[in-house]
N, C-alpha and C positions, 0 to 999 in steps of 0.2 A: 688753894688757888680757886678763885671763883670762876664759874662757868659763864662765859659771856655770850654763848650762842643759844641759850634756852629760848625756845619759841613756844610759849604757852598761850599767848593771846589768841592765836588763830587755831588752837587745838593740836598743833603739831608737837610731837615729843622728840627732843633732841637725842642724838646718839649717846650723849653723856648720861641722860636720864634712863634710857633703855639699858645701858650697861649697868647702872646702879641697880635697877629693878631686876635685871637678869642674874646678877651675881652676888648681891648682898643677902645672904640667907640668915644672917645672925643678928642684925639690928632689929629692934622692935619697930613697929609701925610709927610710934611716937618719935623714935630716934631718926627714922628716915624722913619724916615730915620736917623735923627741925633741920636736918641736913639739906634738904631741898630748899628750905626757906633761907638758910644762911649761905649756901654755896651756889644756888641756882642763878641768881636769887629770884624768888617768886613769892606770891602771896600764899597764905595758909590754905585757902580753898583749892588752889591749883595743886599744891603739894599733896593735899588729901586725895584729890582726884587721881594723881599719879600712883599713890600708895594703894589705892583701891584696885589698881590694875596689876599689882605686884604678883599675885599668884599666876596670872596669865603668863607673865614674862619668866617666872621661875619654872613653869611647866612646859614651855614651848621654846623653840629656837626661832628668834626673830632676826632675820638677816638685814643687812644695811639697806637693801632696796625695798624693804617693807614686806617681803614675802615671809610667811610664817610656816614653819614646819612643825607639825604636831607629832612628836615621837610615839605617842600612844596609838594614834590612828595611822601613822606613817603617811599622812596626807599634807598637801600644801594648800594654803589659802592666802588671801590678801590681808594685810594688816588692818584694812578698813573695818573689819569685824570687831575690833576692840576700841575704836575711837568713839 
């Protein structure tokens, strides 16, 4: 099922993309780029931009309102630091 609410033109990352970045530990970067391009749908440069942020999403808890909790420092910050 294609994601129809992807908002990459203005730099926003949809909840769908955040979920994929936060939870997909097993796909290669190339597989994720292909997935974003086919299911997003989005251009390759946007897909690569998202995959470049993958480690941030795997290592932090990003809440729906954009607040980020870093479990390593046990601190909160705004999501703006990753955009």
